Steps between C-alpha positions, in 0.01 A plus 500: 500500500331830418297692754136397542260762370125519497379464146175685423286349220248669269408228251279742308815678376672178385568495126579128517844554346647239736822699546465459879484119461797498263721719719406302812594172341828646368587646838472164675565240229704690243250401231206683343237240585166615636430151640791559741377842614382572852229731368218390276287711269167316460381647171156331509419635848697820463672418828855534629612236746825417687626153584618397846859524366457877450726694737357844413826621356323752275655397170155459342394848609824651379437372148123571487459789258123531554469553875327170564776408742642760736717506810361650819725773633589552868194721549262236368451663157553350158838585356525404137854378415409375155720523198 
């Protein structure tokens, strides 16, 4: 299992590309299926939510190209790891 990280969310920066959902589902199910993702982008509400299955691995933040999802560094600051 990957290290747990604190994922910082800024839904206002979300482009609703769903890459985070696709990469999450692929990481854990080996299929690109957003219904199997542990993160959900609610387009209607412009919200980003995590399921109870989420283990805060940081995959979603790593693939977020827009800064909507970021990993908190050791000093408590946002450290963008995006592609």
